[in-house]
N, C-alpha and C positions, 0 to 999 in steps of 0.2 A: 378447570378451564371455564372462563366466563365469556358470554357473548351478548352484545348489545347491537341494536339496529339504529340507523339514522331516522329521525322522525319524519323527514321529508323524502327519503329514498330508502325503501325497505330492502332494496337489493344491496345497499351498503351496510355492512355489519362489521363490528369489532370483535375480535377474539383475543382474550388475554390468556396466555398459556401458563400452566403451572410450573414449567421447567424449560430450560434451554433446549433439552432434547426434544420436547414436544414442539417447540417453536421451529427448530431446524427441520424436523420431519414435515411440518406443514409448509414451510417457506422454500425449502430446497428445490421444488419443481420450478421455481421462478428465478433460480440462480442465473445471474448475468452480470455484466461489468458494472452496472449501476448498483447492484446489490452486494458487491464484493466487500464494501466497508461494513455495512450492517450485519450481513450474514456471516462474513468472514470473521469479524470480531467475536461473534457468539460461538462459532465453531472453534476458534482459538481458545475460548474459555473452556469448552468441553475437553480439548486436547491438553490443556496446560497442566492438568493434574496427573497426567500419565506419561507425557513424553516431552516434546520440544518446548522450550521456553518461547513464549509468544508475545505479540504486542499487547494482547489483553492482559497477560500475566504481568508484564512490566507495569501497566497502569494499576493493576490490583496491588502490587507490592508498594508502589509509590504512595498509594492511598492508605497503606497500612491495613489492608484487608485482603485475605486470600480469596481466590476465585472459588465460587460455589455454584454449580449448575442449576440449583433450585432457588437461588436468591436473585433479586433484581426484578426488572420489568421486561417482559417479552410479549409485546402486543403487535397485532397486525390487523389492518383494515382490508376487507375484501369487498369487491363488487361482484355478486354472484360467486363464481368459483375463481375469479381473477384477483391476484394480489394488487392492492393499490398503494399501501404505505405501511411501514413498520416503525415502531419505537422500541428501542432496546436500552437497557441500563443494567449493567452487570453487578456493580457494587456501589456503595455510597461514596460520595466525594468525587465521583467520576462523571464524565459527560453522559447525558442521554443522547442517543443517536437516532436520527430519522433517516430512512432509506426508502427508495421506491425503484421498481424495475423499469427498464427502458420502454416497456410496452404501455406504460401508464399515460393517459392524457392528463396534462397538468391542470386541466379544469376540475379534476376530481380531488386535487389536494385540499382545496378549501373545505368541502363537505367532510372529507376524511379527517381533517384536523379538528373540525367542529365536533365530530363524533369522539375523537380522542379527548378533547377538552371536557366534554359532557360526561365522560365515563371514567376517566382516570384522575387520580389526585396528583396534580402537577406541582404541588408545593415543595417537593423534594428536589426539583430541578435546580442545579447550581451552574451547570454548563450545558449548552445545547449545541450539538454538531450535526452536520448533514448538508444536503444540497440547499443552496441559498433559497430556492423557491419554496421548499418545504418548511424551512425555518420561518420565512416571512408568513406563510399560510398559518402556521401554528401561533405565531405572535398575534396575528390578526384575529384568530379565533379565541385567544385567551388574553383579553385586554389587561388582566391583572398581572401578567408577566411583563417585566421590564428587562430589556436586553441591552448589553453594552455594544459598542462598535465591535466588529469582528476582531478577536484576539489572534486569529489565524485564518488565512484565506489561501486557497489553492485551486488549481484546476484538477479535477479527478479525470484522468485520461486513461486510455487503454490502447493496446496493440493486439492484432490478430494476424493470422497468416495472410489475409487479404490486404492488410495495410502495410505489410513489410515491403520495402523497396530499397535498392542500393542508393547511396548518396549520389547526388548529381554533380557535386563538386567537392573538392577537399574542404574539410571543416577547419583546418588550421589556417591561421592568418597572420598578419603582421604582428610581431611581438611574441609569437610562439617560440618556445625555447628549444634550441638544438640540444640533442641529448646523445652524448657519446660515452657517458660514464656507466650507463646501465643497459642491461637487456631485461625484458619483463616477460613474465608468464602469468596468464590468467587461468585459474584452475580451482578445483574444490579446495577449501581450506583443510589443513591437517590438524590433528589433535594438538600438536606442539605450537600451532599458530594462535591458539585461544588467548593466552596471556598477552602476547605482543599486540593482538588486535584490540584489546581492551582500550588502549590509549586512543586508537583511531575511533572506536565506537563512542567513547566518552566525548571526543571532540565533535562528532556528529550530533550526539544527544544534547549537547549544550545549546544547540540552536533549534531544538524541537519543542513542541508545546509541553512535553512531559520528560524533562531530563531524568536520566536513569542513574541510580547509584551503582558503583563499580561492581559490587558483589552480584547484583542482578544481571548486569551486562555480561560478566564472566560466565555465569550459568547459562544465559541465553546463547552465548557464542558456542559454548561446549555442546549444548543440546542441538544447536543448528548444524554444527559440524557432523555430529552423529547422524542427523537426519538428512545430510547432504543437501542443505538449502543455504549454505554459506559459501560464497566464492571469494577468493583472495587474489590480489595482485602481488606477485613476488618480484622483487627488484634484486637482480644479481649484478654485482660489480663486474664490469668488463676487466678481464685479466690479460695482461700482455703475453707474448709468446713464452716468457719464462715463468708465468704464474702457475702455481700448483693446482691440482684438481680439487683439493679440499677447499681452498679459498674460492674456487669457481662455483662450488655448490652451496656456499653460504649465501643467505639472502636476507634482505629486510622486507617488511610488508609495506607496500605503497598504497594500498587501498582495498576496498571490499564491497561486495553486494550481499545484502541479507534479504531473503524472501520471507513472506508471511501471508496471513489472511487466506489460508488454503480452503477452497471450496471444491465442489465436484467439477466445476467448469473453469474456475478462475484461480489465480493467485496474484499476489501483489509483490512488487519490489518495494520493500520497506525502507531500506537504507542504501544509498550510493555515496561513497566517500573516497576521496583521493587525498593523501597527505600533501600538505602545502608544497613541500620541496619537489614533488613529482607532478605537479599540475602543469597545464598548458602543453601537454604532450599527447593529447588525444586518448588518454587512458580511460576516462569516464565514458566516453562515447564507445570505445571498443568493448568495455565491460558490459554496458547496457545492451549494445547491439548483440553481442555474442550470447549473453545469458538469456535475453528475451527470445532469441531464435531457438535456443536449446529448450526453453520452457514450452515453446509452441510446437516443438518437434519439426522445425524447418529442416529440409534435407541437408543443408550445409550451414552449421552454426555461424560461420563467417567465412567469406571467401578471401583469397589473396588480393583480389582487386579492391575489395572493401577495405582491407587493412592498409593498402597503399594510399587510398583516397582519404582515409580518416586520420591515420596515426601521425602523419608528418614524419618527423625524423626519429621517432621512438622505435626501438627494436622490440616487437611484441610477438610472443607465441601464444596462441589461443588453444587451450586444452580443456574445454568445458563439455559437460554432458547434461542430460536431462536431470532435473532435481529428483530427490528421493520421493517426492509426491507424485512423480510422473508428469507427462506433458498435459497441457491445458489448452482450452480453446481461446482464452483471453488472458493477457498479462496486464495488470492494473498498476497505477502509481499516482501519487499526488505531486504536483509541481507548482511552486510558488514564485519562481524567478524567471523572467523572460529569457535570459541567456541560457538557463538550464533547459527551458522549454524548447528552445531551438535545437539543442542536442538531442532531446528525446524525439522531436519530430523527425530528425534525420535517421533515427533508429526505428521508425515505423509507428510511433505513437501519434494519435490524433489529439492535438492540443488546442484546436480552434473551437471555442465555445459555440460558434455558429455552424459547425460542421454537421452535416446530416448524412445518414446512410442513403445512398441513391436508390436502393431497392425498396426501403421501407419508409423513408422520410423521418426516421427517429434520430434524436440527438445522439452523438457519439461520445460526448463528454459533458461535464457539468461543473459549476462552481461550488466548491466545498467551503464551508465556514465553520468556525467555532466561536460561540459567544457566551459571555457570562450572563447569568440570569438571576434576577431577584423578583420577589412577588410583593405586590402591594398588601399592606396589613388589612 
């Protein structure tokens, strides 16, 4: 472990940890919704060698390198005993990530980034991800770094028990499709669902910053099913009065939700996907609403009144429970499309970048970016 102090502020000091385990031990007391990405990715790295396939593991395999908890960069800037900023990088060819907790004053980002720049070799950075304000502060502190325009931009938002509320009006509108052909069930995915879900997961991955190969997707789905962090939407064909029971129990998979970035207080909804032929029936909103409430330990994962106001004409049965990781204080996710943000807002997520906690005045979400990086010779 290496430690350096800021030349103009001795209370500001940088700690470079020898391993991911040491980093997690030091940073975990500051676990909150703003730290879910930075801390959660590192904790995924630690767990990927023993159990569930994780977001970090996907990135490692795409990069052609296995996760190793003693490789990479695990650095944190503190002011006294309070965490200000972290920089993490788990393997080569993958993004460096910046994170800071909700308690940090943004005025500290500039000196914290100056300390990072003075103490770390930044020449290996090829991509940089994190809150927009932190990325700008680091680029200002390191003029030799050249950044592309954002290759990915999203709102990092979250939901907690205090932000949950029933929808004030039905979410379906003109053009929503009537559905008389299927009845749906949202529940934990089964072992036999893994292979059929690969098609849906690959369709989701095709639009992500890190498309995943099919063998990685299959392993992640299987591990997530075993860990009870994968929820599926089953679509059963309606049978007439003469339909047999065997046909009635056969189903297609219409969508899924995959959880990730598990920390002591938070987890993230990593993937939300509904197959094209089952869209515009309220399924995504019912999935997100019910799974979020289950993850937070809400008394009723979803009420009949909420089903009526959200689903429109879809016949949906919700049968979800708390994930295998247990209930959390906060559920996090990234949203990049305004139409999708409106769905998440109805499910209790704060998606307004100007929103503040009325009790503390702290921001409730932030702008997340990913940029390509080069360095002047």
